[in-house]
N, CA, C and O atoms as CSV, one atom per row, in Angstrom:
chain,resi,resn,atom,element,x,y,z
A,1,ILE,N,N,7.514,-4.818,-9.212
A,1,ILE,CA,C,8.444,-4.085,-8.541
A,1,ILE,C,C,7.809,-3.600,-7.148
A,1,ILE,O,O,6.746,-2.982,-7.077
A,2,GLY,N,N,8.562,-3.942,-6.109
A,2,GLY,CA,C,8.078,-3.591,-4.795
A,2,GLY,C,C,8.679,-2.292,-4.192
A,2,GLY,O,O,9.897,-2.116,-4.221
A,3,ILE,N,N,7.879,-1.428,-3.675
A,3,ILE,CA,C,8.267,-0.268,-3.029
A,3,ILE,C,C,7.870,-0.347,-1.481
A,3,ILE,O,O,6.699,-0.489,-1.131
A,4,ASN,N,N,8.779,-0.258,-0.713
A,4,ASN,CA,C,8.679,-0.558,0.814
A,4,ASN,C,C,8.632,0.799,1.263
A,4,ASN,O,O,9.514,1.634,1.062
A,5,ASN,N,N,7.223,1.033,2.073
A,5,ASN,CA,C,6.993,2.212,2.578
A,5,ASN,C,C,7.607,2.436,4.125
A,5,ASN,O,O,7.383,3.386,4.875
A,6,ARG,N,N,8.329,1.432,4.328
A,6,ARG,CA,C,8.965,1.330,5.783
A,6,ARG,C,C,10.412,1.875,5.538
A,6,ARG,O,O,11.094,1.399,4.630
A,7,ASP,N,N,10.851,2.811,6.298
A,7,ASP,CA,C,12.289,3.016,6.349
A,7,ASP,C,C,13.010,1.951,7.198
A,7,ASP,O,O,12.809,1.964,8.412
A,8,LEU,N,N,13.861,0.997,6.643
A,8,LEU,CA,C,14.332,-0.050,7.536
A,8,LEU,C,C,15.299,0.409,8.626
A,8,LEU,O,O,15.571,-0.308,9.589
A,9,ARG,N,N,15.839,1.699,8.431
A,9,ARG,CA,C,16.553,2.053,9.460
A,9,ARG,C,C,15.848,2.601,10.781
A,9,ARG,O,O,16.337,2.415,11.895
A,10,THR,N,N,14.664,3.288,10.564
A,10,THR,CA,C,14.016,3.744,11.503
A,10,THR,C,C,12.834,3.062,11.919
A,10,THR,O,O,12.430,3.224,13.071
A,11,LEU,N,N,12.187,2.263,11.061
A,11,LEU,CA,C,11.228,1.642,11.069
A,11,LEU,C,C,9.747,2.399,10.863
A,11,LEU,O,O,8.646,1.851,10.923
A,12,LYS,N,N,10.012,3.729,10.620
A,12,LYS,CA,C,8.854,4.599,10.384
A,12,LYS,C,C,8.247,4.224,9.010
A,12,LYS,O,O,8.918,3.825,8.058
A,13,VAL,N,N,7.077,4.372,9.010
A,13,VAL,CA,C,6.044,4.081,7.743
A,13,VAL,C,C,5.545,5.353,7.159
A,13,VAL,O,O,4.797,6.095,7.797
A,14,ASP,N,N,5.947,5.611,5.964
A,14,ASP,CA,C,5.378,6.845,5.113
A,14,ASP,C,C,4.893,6.418,3.838
A,14,ASP,O,O,5.748,6.036,3.039
A,15,LEU,N,N,3.694,6.404,3.486
A,15,LEU,CA,C,2.915,5.974,2.193
A,15,LEU,C,C,3.388,6.987,1.185
A,15,LEU,O,O,3.295,6.661,0.002
A,16,GLU,N,N,3.866,8.128,1.473
A,16,GLU,CA,C,4.283,9.026,0.480
A,16,GLU,C,C,5.377,8.665,-0.262
A,16,GLU,O,O,5.664,9.257,-1.303
A,17,ILE,N,N,6.131,7.583,0.254
A,17,ILE,CA,C,7.346,7.188,-0.494
A,17,ILE,C,C,7.055,6.512,-1.578
A,17,ILE,O,O,7.857,6.526,-2.512
A,18,THR,N,N,5.856,5.789,-1.666
A,18,THR,CA,C,5.365,5.309,-2.958
A,18,THR,C,C,5.070,6.359,-4.118
A,18,THR,O,O,5.388,6.267,-5.304
A,19,GLU,N,N,4.330,7.455,-3.426
A,19,GLU,CA,C,3.881,8.521,-4.202
A,19,GLU,C,C,5.272,9.223,-4.823
A,19,GLU,O,O,5.320,9.497,-6.022
A,20,ARG,N,N,6.265,9.464,-4.038
A,20,ARG,CA,C,7.490,10.108,-4.380
A,20,ARG,C,C,8.266,9.429,-5.721
A,20,ARG,O,O,8.635,10.010,-6.742
A,21,ILE,N,N,8.375,8.127,-5.399
A,21,ILE,CA,C,8.971,7.392,-6.444
A,21,ILE,C,C,8.309,7.179,-7.784
A,21,ILE,O,O,8.961,7.142,-8.827
A,22,LEU,N,N,6.886,7.029,-7.725
A,22,LEU,CA,C,6.115,6.822,-8.952
A,22,LEU,C,C,5.942,8.186,-9.628
A,22,LEU,O,O,5.626,8.177,-10.818
A,23,LYS,N,N,6.131,9.482,-8.934
A,23,LYS,CA,C,6.197,10.572,-9.620
A,23,LYS,C,C,7.459,10.668,-10.582
A,23,LYS,O,O,7.390,11.143,-11.715
A,24,LYS,N,N,8.565,10.189,-10.035
A,24,LYS,CA,C,9.778,10.095,-10.980
A,24,LYS,C,C,9.644,9.147,-12.044
A,24,LYS,O,O,10.207,9.295,-13.128
A,25,HIS,N,N,8.905,8.171,-11.754
A,25,HIS,CA,C,8.863,7.119,-12.894
A,25,HIS,C,C,7.603,6.825,-13.298
A,25,HIS,O,O,7.198,5.668,-13.192
A,26,GLU,N,N,6.809,7.817,-13.813
A,26,GLU,CA,C,5.425,7.846,-14.367
A,26,GLU,C,C,5.204,6.633,-15.365
A,26,GLU,O,O,4.219,5.895,-15.337
A,27,SER,N,N,6.267,6.536,-16.254
A,27,SER,CA,C,6.226,5.797,-17.435
A,27,SER,C,C,6.384,4.401,-17.329
A,27,SER,O,O,6.248,3.632,-18.281
A,28,ASN,N,N,6.702,4.032,-16.052
A,28,ASN,CA,C,6.887,2.626,-15.720
A,28,ASN,C,C,5.838,1.544,-16.291
A,28,ASN,O,O,4.629,1.691,-16.110
A,29,ASP,N,N,6.354,0.497,-16.962
A,29,ASP,CA,C,5.249,-0.310,-17.383
A,29,ASP,C,C,5.251,-1.583,-16.671
A,29,ASP,O,O,4.715,-2.559,-17.195
A,30,LYS,N,N,5.811,-1.665,-15.509
A,30,LYS,CA,C,5.766,-2.739,-14.543
A,30,LYS,C,C,4.706,-2.695,-13.554
A,30,LYS,O,O,4.096,-1.653,-13.313
A,31,VAL,N,N,4.463,-3.830,-12.958
A,31,VAL,CA,C,3.442,-3.856,-11.858
A,31,VAL,C,C,4.243,-3.352,-10.763
A,31,VAL,O,O,5.407,-3.702,-10.571
A,32,VAL,N,N,3.469,-2.351,-9.892
A,32,VAL,CA,C,4.180,-1.872,-8.885
A,32,VAL,C,C,3.315,-2.262,-7.758
A,32,VAL,O,O,2.090,-2.152,-7.802
A,33,VAL,N,N,4.030,-2.764,-6.653
A,33,VAL,CA,C,3.337,-3.282,-5.343
A,33,VAL,C,C,3.916,-2.354,-4.378
A,33,VAL,O,O,5.119,-2.230,-4.153
A,34,SER,N,N,2.935,-1.695,-3.810
A,34,SER,CA,C,3.278,-0.814,-2.692
A,34,SER,C,C,3.399,-1.694,-1.273
A,34,SER,O,O,2.481,-2.494,-1.092
A,35,GLU,N,N,4.345,-1.631,-0.344
A,35,GLU,CA,C,4.414,-2.526,0.622
A,35,GLU,C,C,4.665,-1.869,1.945
A,35,GLU,O,O,5.538,-1.013,2.081
A,36,SER,N,N,3.827,-2.310,2.998
A,36,SER,CA,C,3.890,-1.750,4.401
A,36,SER,C,C,3.230,-0.526,4.496
A,36,SER,O,O,3.268,0.390,3.674
A,37,GLY,N,N,2.428,-0.583,5.889
A,37,GLY,CA,C,1.638,0.669,6.048
A,37,GLY,C,C,0.312,0.747,5.678
A,37,GLY,O,O,-0.406,1.658,6.093
A,38,VAL,N,N,-0.135,-0.228,4.845
A,38,VAL,CA,C,-1.552,-0.080,4.303
A,38,VAL,C,C,-2.614,-0.517,5.387
A,38,VAL,O,O,-3.036,-1.672,5.451
A,39,MET,N,N,-3.012,0.493,6.231
A,39,MET,CA,C,-3.956,0.116,7.308
A,39,MET,C,C,-5.432,0.263,7.014
A,39,MET,O,O,-6.247,-0.238,7.789
A,40,THR,N,N,-5.815,0.916,5.950
A,40,THR,CA,C,-7.139,1.219,5.771
A,40,THR,C,C,-7.410,1.181,4.268
A,40,THR,O,O,-6.530,1.354,3.425
A,41,PRO,N,N,-8.790,0.922,3.978
A,41,PRO,CA,C,-9.021,1.130,2.348
A,41,PRO,C,C,-8.681,2.461,1.835
A,41,PRO,O,O,-8.441,2.638,0.641
A,42,ALA,N,N,-8.652,3.509,2.804
A,42,ALA,CA,C,-8.330,4.837,2.339
A,42,ALA,C,C,-6.971,4.850,1.982
A,42,ALA,O,O,-6.636,5.591,1.059
A,43,ASP,N,N,-6.122,4.153,2.558
A,43,ASP,CA,C,-4.655,4.060,2.140
A,43,ASP,C,C,-4.401,3.276,0.907
A,43,ASP,O,O,-3.487,3.638,0.166
A,44,LEU,N,N,-5.083,2.290,0.630
A,44,LEU,CA,C,-5.120,1.535,-0.566
A,44,LEU,C,C,-5.473,2.524,-1.759
A,44,LEU,O,O,-4.804,2.560,-2.792
A,45,LEU,N,N,-6.542,3.294,-1.532
A,45,LEU,CA,C,-7.043,4.137,-2.721
A,45,LEU,C,C,-5.996,5.294,-2.830
A,45,LEU,O,O,-5.719,5.663,-3.971
A,46,PHE,N,N,-5.476,5.813,-1.936
A,46,PHE,CA,C,-4.541,6.779,-1.904
A,46,PHE,C,C,-3.294,6.216,-2.843
A,46,PHE,O,O,-2.874,6.800,-3.841
A,47,LEU,N,N,-2.789,4.959,-2.319
A,47,LEU,CA,C,-1.766,4.540,-3.157
A,47,LEU,C,C,-2.089,4.013,-4.489
A,47,LEU,O,O,-1.158,3.980,-5.294
A,48,ARG,N,N,-3.263,3.588,-4.872
A,48,ARG,CA,C,-3.699,3.279,-6.154
A,48,ARG,C,C,-3.732,4.573,-6.838
A,48,ARG,O,O,-3.306,4.558,-7.993
A,49,GLY,N,N,-4.152,5.700,-6.364
A,49,GLY,CA,C,-4.233,6.898,-7.089
A,49,GLY,C,C,-2.658,7.302,-7.464
A,49,GLY,O,O,-2.389,7.841,-8.538
A,50,CYS,N,N,-1.773,7.025,-6.588
A,50,CYS,CA,C,-0.306,7.423,-6.953
A,50,CYS,C,C,0.223,6.295,-8.035
A,50,CYS,O,O,1.364,6.479,-8.457
A,51,GLY,N,N,-0.409,5.284,-8.464
A,51,GLY,CA,C,-0.140,4.415,-9.522
A,51,GLY,C,C,0.141,2.878,-9.133
A,51,GLY,O,O,0.308,1.956,-9.932
A,52,ALA,N,N,0.153,2.813,-7.817
A,52,ALA,CA,C,0.546,1.279,-7.484
A,52,ALA,C,C,-0.720,0.371,-7.912
A,52,ALA,O,O,-1.874,0.798,-7.862
A,53,GLN,N,N,-0.404,-0.816,-8.300
A,53,GLN,CA,C,-1.325,-1.669,-8.859
A,53,GLN,C,C,-1.642,-2.825,-8.051
A,53,GLN,O,O,-2.569,-3.586,-8.327
A,54,ALA,N,N,-0.686,-2.994,-6.805
A,54,ALA,CA,C,-0.926,-4.225,-5.880
A,54,ALA,C,C,-0.236,-3.822,-4.658
A,54,ALA,O,O,0.667,-2.987,-4.606
A,55,PHE,N,N,-0.749,-4.504,-3.636
A,55,PHE,CA,C,-0.571,-3.749,-2.144
A,55,PHE,C,C,-0.048,-5.049,-1.346
A,55,PHE,O,O,-0.629,-6.109,-1.576
A,56,LEU,N,N,0.871,-5.031,-0.547
A,56,LEU,CA,C,1.142,-5.806,0.507
A,56,LEU,C,C,0.686,-5.433,1.807
A,56,LEU,O,O,1.220,-4.566,2.500
A,57,ILE,N,N,-0.386,-6.157,2.142
A,57,ILE,CA,C,-1.263,-5.804,3.491
A,57,ILE,C,C,-1.146,-7.020,4.130
A,57,ILE,O,O,-1.398,-8.110,3.617
A,58,GLY,N,N,-0.654,-6.770,5.567
A,58,GLY,CA,C,-0.411,-7.637,6.587
A,58,GLY,C,C,-1.017,-7.543,8.000
A,58,GLY,O,O,-1.842,-8.281,8.538
A,59,ALA,N,N,-0.332,-6.333,8.504
A,59,ALA,CA,C,-0.710,-6.247,10.041
A,59,ALA,C,C,-2.094,-5.703,10.328
A,59,ALA,O,O,-2.662,-5.885,11.405
A,60,SER,N,N,-2.637,-4.992,9.261
A,60,SER,CA,C,-4.071,-4.463,9.635
A,60,SER,C,C,-5.106,-5.626,9.439
A,60,SER,O,O,-6.147,-5.608,10.097
A,61,ILE,N,N,-4.862,-6.581,8.598
A,61,ILE,CA,C,-5.640,-7.778,8.550
A,61,ILE,C,C,-5.512,-8.666,9.729
A,61,ILE,O,O,-6.496,-9.141,10.295
A,62,MET,N,N,-4.236,-8.892,10.107
A,62,MET,CA,C,-3.847,-9.823,11.199
A,62,MET,C,C,-4.468,-9.359,12.415
A,62,MET,O,O,-4.906,-10.127,13.272
A,63,MET,N,N,-4.509,-7.956,12.497
A,63,MET,CA,C,-4.937,-7.397,13.753
A,63,MET,C,C,-6.450,-7.169,13.908
A,63,MET,O,O,-6.881,-6.832,15.011
A,64,ALA,N,N,-7.322,-7.342,12.806
A,64,ALA,CA,C,-8.643,-7.220,12.667
A,64,ALA,C,C,-9.245,-8.285,13.722
A,64,ALA,O,O,-8.718,-9.364,13.995
A,65,ASP,N,N,-10.366,-7.817,14.228
A,65,ASP,CA,C,-11.186,-8.723,15.045
A,65,ASP,C,C,-11.891,-9.651,14.044
A,65,ASP,O,O,-12.150,-10.758,14.517
A,66,ASN,N,N,-12.255,-9.457,12.788
A,66,ASN,CA,C,-12.886,-10.034,11.764
A,66,ASN,C,C,-12.129,-10.084,10.533
A,66,ASN,O,O,-12.400,-9.255,9.664
A,67,ILE,N,N,-11.113,-11.040,10.312
A,67,ILE,CA,C,-10.313,-11.018,9.353
A,67,ILE,C,C,-11.012,-11.242,7.808
A,67,ILE,O,O,-10.519,-10.681,6.829
A,68,GLU,N,N,-12.042,-11.997,7.712
A,68,GLU,CA,C,-12.976,-11.872,6.355
A,68,GLU,C,C,-13.282,-10.467,6.239
A,68,GLU,O,O,-12.806,-9.899,5.256
A,69,THR,N,N,-13.989,-9.781,7.056
A,69,THR,CA,C,-14.767,-8.524,6.954
A,69,THR,C,C,-13.595,-7.637,6.557
A,69,THR,O,O,-13.801,-6.861,5.624
A,70,LYS,N,N,-12.364,-7.643,7.147
A,70,LYS,CA,C,-11.203,-6.730,6.783
A,70,LYS,C,C,-10.763,-6.796,5.493
A,70,LYS,O,O,-10.563,-5.800,4.798
A,71,VAL,N,N,-10.542,-8.364,5.005
A,71,VAL,CA,C,-10.195,-8.483,3.698
A,71,VAL,C,C,-11.204,-7.761,2.637
A,71,VAL,O,O,-10.831,-6.998,1.746
A,72,LYS,N,N,-12.457,-8.120,2.881
A,72,LYS,CA,C,-13.485,-7.608,1.974
A,72,LYS,C,C,-13.427,-6.172,1.857
A,72,LYS,O,O,-13.607,-5.647,0.758
A,73,GLU,N,N,-13.185,-5.469,2.924
A,73,GLU,CA,C,-13.105,-3.876,3.022
A,73,GLU,C,C,-11.986,-3.670,1.846
A,73,GLU,O,O,-12.305,-3.075,0.817
A,74,PHE,N,N,-10.875,-4.100,2.003
A,74,PHE,CA,C,-9.855,-3.797,0.980
A,74,PHE,C,C,-10.249,-4.239,-0.411
A,74,PHE,O,O,-10.068,-3.489,-1.370
A,75,VAL,N,N,-10.768,-5.405,-0.539
A,75,VAL,CA,C,-11.021,-5.894,-1.905
A,75,VAL,C,C,-12.102,-5.049,-2.673
A,75,VAL,O,O,-12.062,-4.857,-3.888
A,76,THR,N,N,-13.041,-4.581,-1.857
A,76,THR,CA,C,-14.239,-3.716,-2.513
A,76,THR,C,C,-13.914,-2.348,-2.467
A,76,THR,O,O,-14.650,-1.528,-3.016
A,77,ALA,N,N,-12.687,-1.945,-1.755
A,77,ALA,CA,C,-12.418,-0.506,-1.839
A,77,ALA,C,C,-12.463,0.329,-3.274
A,77,ALA,O,O,-11.782,-0.049,-4.227
A,78,HIS,N,N,-13.271,1.428,-3.345
A,78,HIS,CA,C,-13.248,2.145,-4.440
A,78,HIS,C,C,-13.581,3.485,-4.479
A,78,HIS,O,O,-13.537,4.101,-5.544
């Protein structure tokens, strides 16, 4: 299940959207993908702590000077 952190009307990103939705549906047994606005490993860890198991990460990787290093930062975040 994908949760979009971007308000498509205003294009504002708010990672707490994932947090609010998952607090209401804690017993969900589906894989939850938090989408949009994941810019740092700290963002990923915050969302993981909220209960998301997967993450759509695009802009922060594509804007990085070194894409491989940026991907490793996310993959090794803990």
